[in-house]
C-alpha positions, 0 to 999 in steps of 0.5 A: 895537481890532481892525483888519482888512486885506484883501489879494489883490485884482487884475485877472484874466481870466474863469475865473481865480482869486484868493485874498483874505486878511483879517488881523486885529490888536488881538485874536483873532478865533477866537471870532467870525463873520467875513464877506466882502462886496462892492460893485460900482459903482452897487450896494449892498454884498452878502453873499458868505460867512461863517464862524462860530467853530464853522466853520459856513459860508454862501454867497450863491447867486451864489458857491456852488460857486466861492468857499470861505471859510476861517479860520486861527485861529493866524494870525488870518486869514480867506481867500476862495478865488475860482475860476471868476471871472466879470465880474459878480464885479467889486467891492470886497471887504470883510472884516467881523467880528462882534465885539460883541453887537448888529447883526452885522458891526461892524468892517470892513476898507478893502476890496480891488478885484477886477476880472474881465475878459471 
């Protein structure tokens, strides 16, 4: 059973940066698509970024040019570098893995809070 643990969240001023990390344990994720999602208070969870095992990357329009997703297969981790943060980026950020055939993103971390002050 794979477990995903996010870290790196916190409080930052608008314009600042944070780097989130997602560590996977239980099996390798090197052949799986990994994604980051976020959920702000009172809103539905939304897609932020994803990276396939071949390295193809996609971003939500709201974070393009500011966020960068990457993976380190040797460390079994996925990261999200967030620059030029805005108050509207405030949310709980979740790491997710697409491990088994069927609906995407079947495994989720517990989330890490990111708060951007204005």
